[in-house]
CHARMM internal coordinates of N, CA and C (Angstrom, degrees):
IC EDIT
DIST 1 N 1 CA 1.4496
DIST 1 CA 1 C 1.5303
ANGL 1 N 1 CA 1 C 108.53
DIST 1 C 2 N 1.3276
ANGL 1 CA 1 C 2 N 119.78
DIHE 1 N 1 CA 1 C 2 N 120.56
DIST 2 N 2 CA 1.4481
ANGL 1 C 2 N 2 CA 120.87
DIHE 1 CA 1 C 2 N 2 CA 179.63
DIST 2 CA 2 C 1.5109
ANGL 2 N 2 CA 2 C 111.44
DIHE 1 C 2 N 2 CA 2 C -68.26
DIST 2 C 3 N 1.3312
ANGL 2 CA 2 C 3 N 116.95
DIHE 2 N 2 CA 2 C 3 N 146.04
DIST 3 N 3 CA 1.4701
ANGL 2 C 3 N 3 CA 121.95
DIHE 2 CA 2 C 3 N 3 CA -178.83
DIST 3 CA 3 C 1.5043
ANGL 3 N 3 CA 3 C 109.17
DIHE 2 C 3 N 3 CA 3 C -88.98
DIST 3 C 4 N 1.3253
ANGL 3 CA 3 C 4 N 118.87
DIHE 3 N 3 CA 3 C 4 N 124.48
DIST 4 N 4 CA 1.4621
ANGL 3 C 4 N 4 CA 121.57
DIHE 3 CA 3 C 4 N 4 CA 176.37
DIST 4 CA 4 C 1.5038
ANGL 4 N 4 CA 4 C 111.21
DIHE 3 C 4 N 4 CA 4 C -65.69
DIST 4 C 5 N 1.3197
ANGL 4 CA 4 C 5 N 118.19
DIHE 4 N 4 CA 4 C 5 N 152.86
DIST 5 N 5 CA 1.4652
ANGL 4 C 5 N 5 CA 121.43
DIHE 4 CA 4 C 5 N 5 CA -178.54
DIST 5 CA 5 C 1.5143
ANGL 5 N 5 CA 5 C 110.75
DIHE 4 C 5 N 5 CA 5 C -100.59
DIST 5 C 6 N 1.3204
ANGL 5 CA 5 C 6 N 118.00
DIHE 5 N 5 CA 5 C 6 N 28.45
DIST 6 N 6 CA 1.4693
ANGL 5 C 6 N 6 CA 122.22
DIHE 5 CA 5 C 6 N 6 CA 179.89
DIST 6 CA 6 C 1.4867
ANGL 6 N 6 CA 6 C 111.65
DIHE 5 C 6 N 6 CA 6 C -109.49
DIST 6 C 7 N 1.3512
ANGL 6 CA 6 C 7 N 116.51
DIHE 6 N 6 CA 6 C 7 N 150.39
DIST 7 N 7 CA 1.4514
ANGL 6 C 7 N 7 CA 122.13
DIHE 6 CA 6 C 7 N 7 CA 175.46
DIST 7 CA 7 C 1.4938
ANGL 7 N 7 CA 7 C 108.71
DIHE 6 C 7 N 7 CA 7 C -125.63
DIST 7 C 8 N 1.2974
ANGL 7 CA 7 C 8 N 117.48
DIHE 7 N 7 CA 7 C 8 N 136.91
DIST 8 N 8 CA 1.4652
ANGL 7 C 8 N 8 CA 123.63
DIHE 7 CA 7 C 8 N 8 CA 178.64
DIST 8 CA 8 C 1.5066
ANGL 8 N 8 CA 8 C 108.36
DIHE 7 C 8 N 8 CA 8 C -120.41
DIST 8 C 9 N 1.3169
ANGL 8 CA 8 C 9 N 118.37
DIHE 8 N 8 CA 8 C 9 N 123.50
DIST 9 N 9 CA 1.4651
ANGL 8 C 9 N 9 CA 123.16
DIHE 8 CA 8 C 9 N 9 CA 176.74
DIST 9 CA 9 C 1.5261
ANGL 9 N 9 CA 9 C 107.39
DIHE 8 C 9 N 9 CA 9 C -117.93
DIST 9 C 10 N 1.3251
ANGL 9 CA 9 C 10 N 115.69
DIHE 9 N 9 CA 9 C 10 N 120.68
DIST 10 N 10 CA 1.4640
ANGL 9 C 10 N 10 CA 121.87
DIHE 9 CA 9 C 10 N 10 CA 176.78
DIST 10 CA 10 C 1.5263
ANGL 10 N 10 CA 10 C 108.01
DIHE 9 C 10 N 10 CA 10 C -113.54
DIST 10 C 11 N 1.3601
ANGL 10 CA 10 C 11 N 117.70
DIHE 10 N 10 CA 10 C 11 N 117.25
DIST 11 N 11 CA 1.4102
ANGL 10 C 11 N 11 CA 119.18
DIHE 10 CA 10 C 11 N 11 CA 178.14
DIST 11 CA 11 C 1.5096
ANGL 11 N 11 CA 11 C 113.57
DIHE 10 C 11 N 11 CA 11 C -88.67
DIST 11 C 12 N 1.3065
ANGL 11 CA 11 C 12 N 118.98
DIHE 11 N 11 CA 11 C 12 N -35.60
DIST 12 N 12 CA 1.4495
ANGL 11 C 12 N 12 CA 122.95
DIHE 11 CA 11 C 12 N 12 CA 173.74
DIST 12 CA 12 C 1.5342
ANGL 12 N 12 CA 12 C 109.73
DIHE 11 C 12 N 12 CA 12 C -162.47
DIST 12 C 13 N 1.3095
ANGL 12 CA 12 C 13 N 116.20
DIHE 12 N 12 CA 12 C 13 N 130.01
DIST 13 N 13 CA 1.4627
ANGL 12 C 13 N 13 CA 120.08
DIHE 12 CA 12 C 13 N 13 CA 179.04
DIST 13 CA 13 C 1.5079
ANGL 13 N 13 CA 13 C 109.84
DIHE 12 C 13 N 13 CA 13 C -154.33
DIST 13 C 14 N 1.3280
ANGL 13 CA 13 C 14 N 115.97
DIHE 13 N 13 CA 13 C 14 N 134.63
DIST 14 N 14 CA 1.4833
ANGL 13 C 14 N 14 CA 121.98
DIHE 13 CA 13 C 14 N 14 CA 173.86
DIST 14 CA 14 C 1.5020
ANGL 14 N 14 CA 14 C 107.12
DIHE 13 C 14 N 14 CA 14 C -130.99
DIST 14 C 15 N 1.3237
ANGL 14 CA 14 C 15 N 115.75
DIHE 14 N 14 CA 14 C 15 N 129.28
DIST 15 N 15 CA 1.4520
ANGL 14 C 15 N 15 CA 117.64
DIHE 14 CA 14 C 15 N 15 CA -179.64
DIST 15 CA 15 C 1.5162
ANGL 15 N 15 CA 15 C 111.03
DIHE 14 C 15 N 15 CA 15 C -155.27
DIST 15 C 16 N 1.3113
ANGL 15 CA 15 C 16 N 115.42
DIHE 15 N 15 CA 15 C 16 N 168.67
DIST 16 N 16 CA 1.4499
ANGL 15 C 16 N 16 CA 119.53
DIHE 15 CA 15 C 16 N 16 CA 176.06
DIST 16 CA 16 C 1.5316
ANGL 16 N 16 CA 16 C 107.99
DIHE 15 C 16 N 16 CA 16 C -146.02
DIST 16 C 17 N 1.3341
ANGL 16 CA 16 C 17 N 115.51
DIHE 16 N 16 CA 16 C 17 N 158.27
DIST 17 N 17 CA 1.4369
ANGL 16 C 17 N 17 CA 119.64
DIHE 16 CA 16 C 17 N 17 CA -176.85
DIST 17 CA 17 C 1.5033
ANGL 17 N 17 CA 17 C 108.32
DIHE 16 C 17 N 17 CA 17 C 135.56
DIST 17 C 18 N 1.3081
ANGL 17 CA 17 C 18 N 117.16
DIHE 17 N 17 CA 17 C 18 N -160.94
DIST 18 N 18 CA 1.4688
ANGL 17 C 18 N 18 CA 121.64
DIHE 17 CA 17 C 18 N 18 CA 178.32
DIST 18 CA 18 C 1.5126
ANGL 18 N 18 CA 18 C 109.10
DIHE 17 C 18 N 18 CA 18 C -107.49
DIST 18 C 19 N 1.2994
ANGL 18 CA 18 C 19 N 116.05
DIHE 18 N 18 CA 18 C 19 N 118.72
DIST 19 N 19 CA 1.4719
ANGL 18 C 19 N 19 CA 122.08
DIHE 18 CA 18 C 19 N 19 CA 179.55
DIST 19 CA 19 C 1.5240
ANGL 19 N 19 CA 19 C 106.77
DIHE 18 C 19 N 19 CA 19 C -125.06
DIST 19 C 20 N 1.3499
ANGL 19 CA 19 C 20 N 118.30
DIHE 19 N 19 CA 19 C 20 N 114.29
DIST 20 N 20 CA 1.4495
ANGL 19 C 20 N 20 CA 119.38
DIHE 19 CA 19 C 20 N 20 CA -179.91
DIST 20 CA 20 C 1.5341
ANGL 20 N 20 CA 20 C 111.70
DIHE 19 C 20 N 20 CA 20 C -69.81
DIST 20 C 21 N 1.3068
ANGL 20 CA 20 C 21 N 116.20
DIHE 20 N 20 CA 20 C 21 N 136.14
DIST 21 N 21 CA 1.4599
ANGL 20 C 21 N 21 CA 121.94
DIHE 20 CA 20 C 21 N 21 CA -179.59
DIST 21 CA 21 C 1.5109
ANGL 21 N 21 CA 21 C 106.67
DIHE 20 C 21 N 21 CA 21 C -121.21
DIST 21 C 22 N 1.3086
ANGL 21 CA 21 C 22 N 116.71
DIHE 21 N 21 CA 21 C 22 N 132.37
DIST 22 N 22 CA 1.4690
ANGL 21 C 22 N 22 CA 121.85
DIHE 21 CA 21 C 22 N 22 CA 174.79
DIST 22 CA 22 C 1.5276
ANGL 22 N 22 CA 22 C 107.90
DIHE 21 C 22 N 22 CA 22 C -132.34
DIST 22 C 23 N 1.3176
ANGL 22 CA 22 C 23 N 117.24
DIHE 22 N 22 CA 22 C 23 N 123.23
DIST 23 N 23 CA 1.4313
ANGL 22 C 23 N 23 CA 121.32
DIHE 22 CA 22 C 23 N 23 CA -178.56
DIST 23 CA 23 C 1.5364
ANGL 23 N 23 CA 23 C 107.35
DIHE 22 C 23 N 23 CA 23 C -125.53
DIST 23 C 24 N 1.3395
ANGL 23 CA 23 C 24 N 115.14
DIHE 23 N 23 CA 23 C 24 N 129.91
DIST 24 N 24 CA 1.4562
ANGL 23 C 24 N 24 CA 118.60
DIHE 23 CA 23 C 24 N 24 CA 177.76
DIST 24 CA 24 C 1.5367
ANGL 24 N 24 CA 24 C 109.47
DIHE 23 C 24 N 24 CA 24 C -122.30
DIST 24 C 25 N 1.3281
ANGL 24 CA 24 C 25 N 116.62
DIHE 24 N 24 CA 24 C 25 N 145.60
DIST 25 N 25 CA 1.4568
ANGL 24 C 25 N 25 CA 120.94
DIHE 24 CA 24 C 25 N 25 CA -179.39
DIST 25 CA 25 C 1.5217
ANGL 25 N 25 CA 25 C 108.58
DIHE 24 C 25 N 25 CA 25 C -139.40
DIST 25 C 26 N 1.3072
ANGL 25 CA 25 C 26 N 115.27
DIHE 25 N 25 CA 25 C 26 N 139.88
DIST 26 N 26 CA 1.4794
ANGL 25 C 26 N 26 CA 121.05
DIHE 25 CA 25 C 26 N 26 CA 173.60
DIST 26 CA 26 C 1.5040
ANGL 26 N 26 CA 26 C 108.34
DIHE 25 C 26 N 26 CA 26 C -139.45
DIST 26 C 27 N 1.3242
ANGL 26 CA 26 C 27 N 117.27
DIHE 26 N 26 CA 26 C 27 N 122.88
DIST 27 N 27 CA 1.4496
ANGL 26 C 27 N 27 CA 121.44
DIHE 26 CA 26 C 27 N 27 CA -177.78
DIST 27 CA 27 C 1.5231
ANGL 27 N 27 CA 27 C 110.35
DIHE 26 C 27 N 27 CA 27 C -84.59
DIST 27 C 28 N 1.3378
ANGL 27 CA 27 C 28 N 114.84
DIHE 27 N 27 CA 27 C 28 N 167.86
DIST 28 N 28 CA 1.4878
ANGL 27 C 28 N 28 CA 118.88
DIHE 27 CA 27 C 28 N 28 CA 177.41
DIST 28 CA 28 C 1.5231
ANGL 28 N 28 CA 28 C 111.51
DIHE 27 C 28 N 28 CA 28 C -66.34
DIST 28 C 29 N 1.3312
ANGL 28 CA 28 C 29 N 117.36
DIHE 28 N 28 CA 28 C 29 N -14.77
DIST 29 N 29 CA 1.4583
ANGL 28 C 29 N 29 CA 121.86
DIHE 28 CA 28 C 29 N 29 CA 179.40
DIST 29 CA 29 C 1.5026
ANGL 29 N 29 CA 29 C 113.50
DIHE 28 C 29 N 29 CA 29 C -92.71
DIST 29 C 30 N 1.3629
ANGL 29 CA 29 C 30 N 116.40
DIHE 29 N 29 CA 29 C 30 N 1.97
DIST 30 N 30 CA 1.4740
ANGL 29 C 30 N 30 CA 121.22
DIHE 29 CA 29 C 30 N 30 CA 177.75
DIST 30 CA 30 C 1.4781
ANGL 30 N 30 CA 30 C 116.16
DIHE 29 C 30 N 30 CA 30 C 93.40
DIST 30 C 31 N 1.3667
ANGL 30 CA 30 C 31 N 117.44
DIHE 30 N 30 CA 30 C 31 N 0.82
DIST 31 N 31 CA 1.4644
ANGL 30 C 31 N 31 CA 119.32
DIHE 30 CA 30 C 31 N 31 CA 178.38
DIST 31 CA 31 C 1.5283
ANGL 31 N 31 CA 31 C 109.02
DIHE 30 C 31 N 31 CA 31 C -73.13
DIST 31 C 32 N 1.3265
ANGL 31 CA 31 C 32 N 116.90
DIHE 31 N 31 CA 31 C 32 N 141.31
DIST 32 N 32 CA 1.4465
ANGL 31 C 32 N 32 CA 121.17
DIHE 31 CA 31 C 32 N 32 CA -179.09
DIST 32 CA 32 C 1.5407
ANGL 32 N 32 CA 32 C 108.64
DIHE 31 C 32 N 32 CA 32 C -126.12
DIST 32 C 33 N 1.3330
ANGL 32 CA 32 C 33 N 114.96
DIHE 32 N 32 CA 32 C 33 N 146.61
DIST 33 N 33 CA 1.4574
ANGL 32 C 33 N 33 CA 122.38
DIHE 32 CA 32 C 33 N 33 CA -177.99
DIST 33 CA 33 C 1.4802
ANGL 33 N 33 CA 33 C 108.01
DIHE 32 C 33 N 33 CA 33 C -145.73
DIST 33 C 34 N 1.3320
ANGL 33 CA 33 C 34 N 117.53
DIHE 33 N 33 CA 33 C 34 N 138.71
DIST 34 N 34 CA 1.4666
ANGL 33 C 34 N 34 CA 121.79
DIHE 33 CA 33 C 34 N 34 CA 178.69
DIST 34 CA 34 C 1.5330
ANGL 34 N 34 CA 34 C 108.94
DIHE 33 C 34 N 34 CA 34 C -138.88
DIST 34 C 35 N 1.3212
ANGL 34 CA 34 C 35 N 116.49
DIHE 34 N 34 CA 34 C 35 N 137.89
DIST 35 N 35 CA 1.4590
ANGL 34 C 35 N 35 CA 122.44
DIHE 34 CA 34 C 35 N 35 CA -178.97
DIST 35 CA 35 C 1.5142
ANGL 35 N 35 CA 35 C 108.14
DIHE 34 C 35 N 35 CA 35 C -132.82
DIST 35 C 36 N 1.3273
ANGL 35 CA 35 C 36 N 117.80
DIHE 35 N 35 CA 35 C 36 N 126.64
DIST 36 N 36 CA 1.4574
ANGL 35 C 36 N 36 CA 123.54
DIHE 35 CA 35 C 36 N 36 CA 176.50
DIST 36 CA 36 C 1.5120
ANGL 36 N 36 CA 36 C 107.58
DIHE 35 C 36 N 36 CA 36 C -123.03
DIST 36 C 37 N 1.3418
ANGL 36 CA 36 C 37 N 115.93
DIHE 36 N 36 CA 36 C 37 N 134.52
DIST 37 N 37 CA 1.4511
ANGL 36 C 37 N 37 CA 120.78
DIHE 36 CA 36 C 37 N 37 CA 176.65
DIST 37 CA 37 C 1.5191
ANGL 37 N 37 CA 37 C 110.70
DIHE 36 C 37 N 37 CA 37 C -154.16
DIST 37 C 38 N 1.3208
ANGL 37 CA 37 C 38 N 116.49
DIHE 37 N 37 CA 37 C 38 N 166.49
DIST 38 N 38 CA 1.4729
ANGL 37 C 38 N 38 CA 121.42
DIHE 37 CA 37 C 38 N 38 CA 176.44
DIST 38 CA 38 C 1.5254
ANGL 38 N 38 CA 38 C 106.52
DIHE 37 C 38 N 38 CA 38 C -135.63
DIST 38 C 39 N 1.3475
ANGL 38 CA 38 C 39 N 115.93
DIHE 38 N 38 CA 38 C 39 N 93.36
DIST 39 N 39 CA 1.4729
ANGL 38 C 39 N 39 CA 118.48
DIHE 38 CA 38 C 39 N 39 CA 179.01
DIST 39 CA 39 C 1.4984
ANGL 39 N 39 CA 39 C 112.12
DIHE 38 C 39 N 39 CA 39 C -69.35
DIST 39 C 40 N 1.3249
ANGL 39 CA 39 C 40 N 117.14
DIHE 39 N 39 CA 39 C 40 N 151.18
DIST 40 N 40 CA 1.4451
ANGL 39 C 40 N 40 CA 122.24
DIHE 39 CA 39 C 40 N 40 CA 177.27
DIST 40 CA 40 C 1.5327
ANGL 40 N 40 CA 40 C 112.01
DIHE 39 C 40 N 40 CA 40 C -80.66
DIST 40 C 41 N 1.3042
ANGL 40 CA 40 C 41 N 116.57
DIHE 40 N 40 CA 40 C 41 N -23.30
DIST 41 N 41 CA 1.4743
ANGL 40 C 41 N 41 CA 120.53
DIHE 40 CA 40 C 41 N 41 CA -179.77
DIST 41 CA 41 C 1.5086
ANGL 41 N 41 CA 41 C 109.30
DIHE 40 C 41 N 41 CA 41 C -147.70
DIST 41 C 42 N 1.3302
ANGL 41 CA 41 C 42 N 115.46
DIHE 41 N 41 CA 41 C 42 N 142.77
DIST 42 N 42 CA 1.4772
ANGL 41 C 42 N 42 CA 120.47
DIHE 41 CA 41 C 42 N 42 CA 175.62
DIST 42 CA 42 C 1.5067
ANGL 42 N 42 CA 42 C 109.22
DIHE 41 C 42 N 42 CA 42 C -136.24
DIST 42 C 43 N 1.3070
ANGL 42 CA 42 C 43 N 116.14
DIHE 42 N 42 CA 42 C 43 N 136.62
DIST 43 N 43 CA 1.4807
ANGL 42 C 43 N 43 CA 121.71
DIHE 42 CA 42 C 43 N 43 CA 178.27
DIST 43 CA 43 C 1.5144
ANGL 43 N 43 CA 43 C 108.56
DIHE 42 C 43 N 43 CA 43 C -134.17
DIST 43 C 44 N 1.3053
ANGL 43 CA 43 C 44 N 116.15
DIHE 43 N 43 CA 43 C 44 N 123.76
DIST 44 N 44 CA 1.4618
ANGL 43 C 44 N 44 CA 122.32
DIHE 43 CA 43 C 44 N 44 CA -179.26
DIST 44 CA 44 C 1.5080
ANGL 44 N 44 CA 44 C 109.87
DIHE 43 C 44 N 44 CA 44 C -124.26
DIST 44 C 45 N 1.3536
ANGL 44 CA 44 C 45 N 116.27
DIHE 44 N 44 CA 44 C 45 N 139.22
DIST 45 N 45 CA 1.4459
ANGL 44 C 45 N 45 CA 121.42
DIHE 44 CA 44 C 45 N 45 CA 174.58
DIST 45 CA 45 C 1.5137
ANGL 45 N 45 CA 45 C 109.33
DIHE 44 C 45 N 45 CA 45 C -139.70
DIST 45 C 46 N 1.3060
ANGL 45 CA 45 C 46 N 115.91
DIHE 45 N 45 CA 45 C 46 N 127.05
DIST 46 N 46 CA 1.4776
ANGL 45 C 46 N 46 CA 122.58
DIHE 45 CA 45 C 46 N 46 CA 177.40
DIST 46 CA 46 C 1.5202
ANGL 46 N 46 CA 46 C 112.05
DIHE 45 C 46 N 46 CA 46 C 49.58
DIST 46 C 47 N 1.3084
ANGL 46 CA 46 C 47 N 116.38
DIHE 46 N 46 CA 46 C 47 N 54.48
DIST 47 N 47 CA 1.4644
ANGL 46 C 47 N 47 CA 124.30
DIHE 46 CA 46 C 47 N 47 CA -178.45
DIST 47 CA 47 C 1.5140
ANGL 47 N 47 CA 47 C 109.28
DIHE 46 C 47 N 47 CA 47 C -105.49
DIST 47 C 48 N 1.3112
ANGL 47 CA 47 C 48 N 117.51
DIHE 47 N 47 CA 47 C 48 N 134.54
DIST 48 N 48 CA 1.4617
ANGL 47 C 48 N 48 CA 121.85
DIHE 47 CA 47 C 48 N 48 CA 172.48
DIST 48 CA 48 C 1.5248
ANGL 48 N 48 CA 48 C 108.29
DIHE 47 C 48 N 48 CA 48 C -123.87
DIST 48 C 49 N 1.3324
ANGL 48 CA 48 C 49 N 116.18
DIHE 48 N 48 CA 48 C 49 N 127.38
DIST 49 N 49 CA 1.4544
ANGL 48 C 49 N 49 CA 121.06
DIHE 48 CA 48 C 49 N 49 CA -178.37
DIST 49 CA 49 C 1.5265
ANGL 49 N 49 CA 49 C 107.73
DIHE 48 C 49 N 49 CA 49 C -124.43
DIST 49 C 50 N 1.3016
ANGL 49 CA 49 C 50 N 116.50
DIHE 49 N 49 CA 49 C 50 N 120.83
DIST 50 N 50 CA 1.4737
ANGL 49 C 50 N 50 CA 121.77
DIHE 49 CA 49 C 50 N 50 CA 172.90
DIST 50 CA 50 C 1.5006
ANGL 50 N 50 CA 50 C 106.48
DIHE 49 C 50 N 50 CA 50 C -105.71
DIST 50 C 51 N 1.3474
ANGL 50 CA 50 C 51 N 116.68
DIHE 50 N 50 CA 50 C 51 N 120.93
DIST 51 N 51 CA 1.4474
ANGL 50 C 51 N 51 CA 120.19
DIHE 50 CA 50 C 51 N 51 CA -177.84
DIST 51 CA 51 C 1.5415
ANGL 51 N 51 CA 51 C 109.17
DIHE 50 C 51 N 51 CA 51 C -125.18
END
COOR INIT
IC SEED 1 N 1 CA 1 C
IC BUILD
């Protein structure tokens, strides 16, 4: 999986609604995992995400 060259910094955010989430994982041993969901509410505080 190629690594994106973007960085997202969230200092404080509160929201609700439908936000699609897609998470992919691949281990050094070749195992792959993918999770898709649409939460009804999301609340973030002092979150830093480097992607």
